[in-house]
N, C-alpha and C positions, 0 to 999 in steps of 0.2 A: 308806549303810542300817542304822541301827540300832533293833532290834526287843527290847525291854523282855518279854521272860519270868518272869511269876510263876503264883503256884498256881493262880487263877483266872480273871487276867487274863493277855491280849499285849496292848501297846500297840506302837504304830507314831511316833514323833519325827519320821518323813517326810511317811506318810499320815495324815492324821485321821479317823485307822479302827480300831478292837478288836476284838475276839475275848472273849467274856465265858462262862465257864463256867459249868452251872446247876448252882442246887446243891437245888431245890426237893426237896421228895419228889414224882417221876411220872418216868413210865418211862423219860422222858429225862435222869434224873439224870447228870452228870458229863459231856457232850454236852458240848458247843461250839456258842454264835454269833456270827457275825460281822458286826460291824454294816452291813454293805451289801447281804448277801444275805437274803432272807426271813425274818422270823424262824424261819419249820417247817421250815428248811434243820439239821437235828444234824447236827454234826460232831463228830469225832475231833481230838487235840490236832495232832496232825499235818495235816489239810485247815486249820485252824482259822491251824498255822504259814503253809502256801502263803496260799494265802487273802491275809495282810498282806503278805504277801513281793511278790507280785503284785499290788499293789496302789502299794509303792514302789513297784514296776518299772514300774510305769503310767506316776506322774504323775512320778518320777524320767526315767524318757524325752523326757515332754512337754515336760518344765524343762531340759531341754536344744540346746545352743546347734549342732547339730548334727541331734537328734533323735534321738536316739541310744538303738534300745530291742531287746535283742535275746529276738525273736517266736520263735524255740523252745524260750529256755528258762523262757519267757510261757505259752509250752503245756502244757509240761509242769506245771509247776504249776495253771494249771487246771484240768487232765487232773484233779493229782489233785483238787480239790477238783466234779468233774462240768461243768463249765461252760466256755463256750467266752470265749479272750478279748476278744472283742466284748460279749459279755455283762456279765460283768465290767469295762470299757470305760463300757455307758450304763450300768453302773447308776452308778458314780462318776462319771459324766456329774450326772445325775439328783440324786445329790446334795448335787454341788459345785452345780446351777443353782440347790437351795432354799438354800442356805448363803450365797452372794451376795445373795441374793431379801433372806434377814432380815440381814445385815447393811447391806441400805441400808434398814431401819425404821428408824425411829424409836421406833418404841416406843409409836406415839398408833394407829393403825392395826392389828385381828386382823387373823391372818392362817394361812389353816390350815396346816399343819404339813406336810410331806411323808411324805409316808406309806411304804410299805417297796412296793417295784415287785411288778406283779404276776405271779402265775407265769409267766402269759407272756412272761418276756421271756426268763425261766432255759428254759436247750434241757430238753428229753423227757426225757435222761438223767436231768437233776440233778435232775427233777417225779420219775422212777423212786426217785430214790434217801433221797428224801424217803417216800414209801410204803413204804420197805424200812425205815426206819428205819436205814439205814445212814450 
């Protein structure tokens, strides 16, 4: 796992996901948005980092021949985000299916881009965090 951390962006060389720091003059300035979570979820830097580590853990676990996956460690990272591991797996799967569909597109047809998952896919606890701004 190699996560690259900069002042305004955090990237992963394994998962095709990123976290961006919000620098617009608004109430959430300095908060972070994670690419696979609904954009209404504003995170602190620790949560953004935990989200990228979790995405890498899930993707690496799926790629390993033995299917090794540390579910307890994954649950700890998901808890930092206020979501379940299942929520994250579903959100990542939805994003990957959208990427796979785009790769097969020769550019001749118009495709509606894969939108953000509706809030129903994220746990009640995470929705409460969005409302509270934590």
